[in-house]
C-alpha positions in Angstrom: 40.5 -48.9 3.2 42.4 -52.0 4.0 43.5 -53.0 7.6 46.1 -55.6 8.4 47.5 -56.6 11.8 50.6 -58.7 12.4 53.5 -58.8 14.9 52.0 -56.1 17.1 51.8 -53.6 14.2 48.5 -52.6 12.5 48.3 -51.1 9.1 45.6 -49.2 7.1 45.7 -48.0 3.6 43.6 -45.1 2.3 43.3 -45.3 -1.5 42.4 -42.3 -3.7 41.7 -42.8 -7.4 40.6 -40.4 -10.0 41.7 -37.8 -12.6 45.6 -37.9 -12.5 45.9 -34.1 -12.1 43.3 -34.0 -9.3 45.0 -36.9 -7.5 48.4 -35.2 -7.8 46.9 -32.1 -6.3 45.5 -34.1 -3.4 48.9 -35.8 -3.0 50.7 -32.5 -2.7 48.2 -31.4 -0.1 48.9 -34.5 2.0 52.7 -34.3 1.8 53.2 -31.7 4.7 51.1 -33.9 7.0 52.8 -37.2 6.2 56.3 -35.6 6.4 55.6 -33.8 9.7 57.4 -34.6 12.9 57.6 -38.2 13.8 54.5 -39.6 15.6 55.1 -41.9 18.5 52.0 -44.0 18.1 51.4 -44.0 14.3 53.2 -43.2 11.1 51.8 -42.2 7.7 53.4 -42.2 4.3 51.7 -40.8 1.1 52.8 -41.9 -2.3 51.5 -41.9 -5.9 50.9 -45.5 -7.1 50.5 -45.1 -10.8 48.5 -42.7 -12.9 45.5 -41.3 -11.0 46.1 -43.3 -7.8 47.4 -42.3 -4.4 48.0 -44.4 -1.3 48.3 -43.2 2.3 49.8 -46.1 4.4 49.3 -45.7 8.1 51.0 -48.0 10.6 50.6 -48.1 14.3 51.3 -50.3 17.3 47.7 -50.3 18.5 44.2 -50.2 17.0 43.0 -47.0 18.7 45.9 -44.9 17.4 45.5 -46.4 13.9 41.8 -45.4 14.0 42.7 -41.9 15.1 45.3 -41.5 12.4 43.0 -42.9 9.7 40.2 -40.5 10.8 42.6 -37.6 10.7 43.6 -38.4 7.1 40.0 -39.1 6.0 39.0 -35.6 7.4 42.0 -34.1 5.6 40.9 -35.6 2.4 37.4 -34.2 3.0 38.8 -30.8 3.6 41.0 -30.9 0.5 38.0 -31.9 -1.6 35.9 -29.2 -0.1 38.6 -26.6 -0.8 38.7 -27.8 -4.4 34.9 -27.3 -4.7 35.2 -23.8 -3.4 38.1 -23.0 -5.7 36.1 -24.3 -8.7 33.0 -22.2 -7.8 
């Protein structure tokens, strides 16, 4: 995670690295959440950044909404990974 703040905007980046097929699977799971209706306090964009790497860039006008959005995507990642473990069992 990286956090930057400038000009009244705050930014955090969630990075996921690993097996390219697994990262693409995670990316596809994130797309509906990042492409959802516009959020008024924060915005998130997921993208593949090379083989086996995904970035979720979250921007917000204030730190508390940035934290809330980041926590949402961290929990989503945890849920996706848990679902993958169940599927593999």
